C-alpha positions as CSV (number, residue, x, y, z in Angstrom):
1,M,-28.7,3.4,-15.4
2,K,-28.7,4.3,-19.1
3,M,-26.1,2.8,-21.3
4,F,-24.8,6.2,-22.5
5,D,-24.3,7.3,-18.9
6,F,-22.3,4.1,-18.1
7,L,-20.1,4.5,-21.2
8,N,-19.7,8.2,-20.7
9,K,-18.5,7.5,-17.1
10,I,-15.8,5.0,-18.1
11,G,-15.0,7.3,-21.0
12,E,-11.5,7.0,-22.4
13,Y,-10.9,3.6,-21.0
14,F,-13.8,2.0,-22.8
15,S,-12.9,-0.2,-25.8
16,Q,-15.9,-2.3,-26.6
17,I,-18.9,-4.4,-25.4
18,R,-19.5,-7.9,-26.7
19,R,-22.3,-10.4,-26.2
20,L,-21.2,-14.0,-26.0
21,E,-24.2,-16.4,-25.6
22,T,-25.6,-15.4,-22.2
23,Y,-22.7,-13.2,-21.2
24,L,-21.6,-9.6,-21.7
25,V,-17.9,-8.7,-22.1
26,F,-16.7,-5.2,-21.3
27,D,-13.3,-4.6,-22.8
28,L,-11.2,-1.8,-21.3
29,L,-7.8,-0.3,-22.0
30,F,-6.0,1.0,-18.9
31,P,-2.6,2.6,-18.5
32,N,0.0,-0.1,-18.1
33,S,1.1,1.3,-14.7
34,W,-2.3,0.9,-13.1
35,K,-3.0,-1.6,-10.4
36,I,-6.2,-3.6,-10.2
37,P,-7.4,-4.1,-6.6
38,K,-8.5,-7.6,-6.0
39,R,-11.7,-6.4,-4.4
40,F,-12.9,-5.2,-7.8
41,V,-12.1,-8.5,-9.6
42,Q,-14.0,-11.7,-9.7
43,E,-11.3,-14.1,-10.9
44,D,-13.7,-16.3,-12.9
45,K,-15.2,-13.2,-14.6
46,F,-12.0,-11.3,-15.5
47,L,-9.6,-11.8,-18.4
48,N,-6.1,-10.2,-18.7
49,N,-5.5,-9.8,-22.5
50,G,-2.0,-8.4,-22.1
51,E,-0.6,-5.2,-23.5
52,T,-1.6,-3.4,-26.7
53,E,1.0,-2.2,-29.1
54,D,0.8,1.3,-27.6
55,G,1.4,-0.1,-24.1
56,K,-2.1,-0.1,-22.7
57,L,-3.3,-2.9,-20.4
58,A,-6.2,-4.7,-22.1
59,L,-8.7,-6.2,-19.7
60,S,-12.0,-7.9,-20.1
61,F,-14.7,-8.0,-17.5
62,I,-17.4,-10.7,-18.0
63,C,-20.8,-10.9,-16.5
64,D,-24.1,-12.6,-16.9
65,F,-26.6,-10.6,-19.0
66,T,-28.6,-9.5,-16.0
67,S,-29.2,-6.0,-14.7
68,K,-27.7,-6.9,-11.3
69,D,-24.5,-8.3,-12.8
70,V,-24.0,-5.4,-15.3
71,E,-24.4,-3.0,-12.3
72,Q,-21.8,-4.9,-10.4
73,I,-19.3,-4.8,-13.3
74,Y,-20.0,-1.1,-13.6
75,E,-19.2,-0.5,-9.9
76,N,-16.0,-2.6,-10.2
77,I,-14.8,-0.7,-13.2
78,I,-15.6,2.7,-11.6
79,G,-13.8,1.5,-8.4
80,I,-10.7,0.6,-10.4
81,I,-10.7,4.0,-12.2
82,N,-11.2,5.9,-8.9
83,F,-8.5,3.8,-7.1
84,N,-5.9,4.6,-9.7
85,L,-6.8,8.3,-10.0
86,E,-6.5,8.6,-6.2
87,R,-3.1,6.9,-6.4
88,L,-2.0,9.4,-9.0
89,F,-3.3,12.3,-6.9
90,D,-1.5,11.1,-3.8
91,Q,1.7,10.6,-5.9
92,K,1.5,14.2,-7.3
93,V,0.7,15.6,-3.8
94,N,3.8,13.9,-2.4
95,E,5.9,15.3,-5.3
96,L,4.7,18.8,-4.5
97,K,5.4,18.3,-0.8
98,T,9.0,17.3,-1.7
99,L,9.4,20.3,-4.0
100,F,8.1,22.7,-1.4
101,D,10.3,21.2,1.3
102,S,13.4,21.4,-0.9
103,Q,13.0,24.9,-2.5
104,K,13.3,28.4,-1.2
105,L,10.3,30.6,-1.0
106,D,11.5,33.0,-3.7
107,S,11.8,30.1,-6.2
108,L,8.4,28.8,-5.2
109,K,6.8,32.1,-6.0
110,E,7.8,31.6,-9.6
111,L,6.3,28.1,-9.7
112,K,3.9,27.6,-12.6
113,F,1.9,24.6,-13.6
114,D,1.6,23.5,-17.2
115,I,-1.4,21.2,-17.6
116,N,-0.8,20.4,-21.3
117,Q,-0.5,16.7,-21.6
118,Q,2.3,15.2,-23.6
119,T,1.1,12.1,-25.4
120,E,4.5,10.5,-26.0
121,I,8.1,11.1,-24.9
122,P,10.2,12.7,-27.7
123,N,12.9,10.4,-29.1
124,E,11.6,7.5,-27.1
125,P,11.1,4.3,-29.2
126,K,7.6,3.1,-29.2
127,K,7.1,0.1,-27.0
128,K,5.8,-3.0,-28.9
129,S,4.9,-5.8,-26.7
130,N,2.3,-8.5,-26.6
131,R,3.5,-9.8,-23.3
132,V,0.7,-10.8,-21.0
133,K,1.3,-9.7,-17.5
134,S,0.3,-12.2,-15.0
135,T,-2.8,-11.4,-13.0
136,E,-0.5,-11.2,-9.9
137,E,1.5,-8.4,-11.6
138,I,-1.6,-6.2,-12.1
139,T,-3.8,-7.0,-9.1
140,T,-3.1,-5.7,-5.6
141,E,-4.5,-6.3,-2.2
142,E,-5.2,-2.6,-1.7
């Protein structure tokens, strides 16, 4: 796989890649609400760097500088992204089911979806925290 394809696939979550002696370190920034399934984490090759000032979860994935290990890290990162996007999808489907179950047909006919993303909540103070969540708080058995 070409490096551009790899970085393009992890897109907005990519922060940086570093080389430390014989290791590569992939730094990623995930939404703070995301869970990291344990099946995608090798405890000795994973570092939880805590939260950034804007509330992102800063994680580092470490591997030997070999084609096989880089491919494994790539698969793990893609697995984490897909897992959390599927969780979000399921959550939104359940919200829609609840809405459809609780509303009358006439009001549902007027239902519109606005896909514009709001980047921050108005009048909400910015969260500034350097607290490092324990690995148990961000990893899950799922």
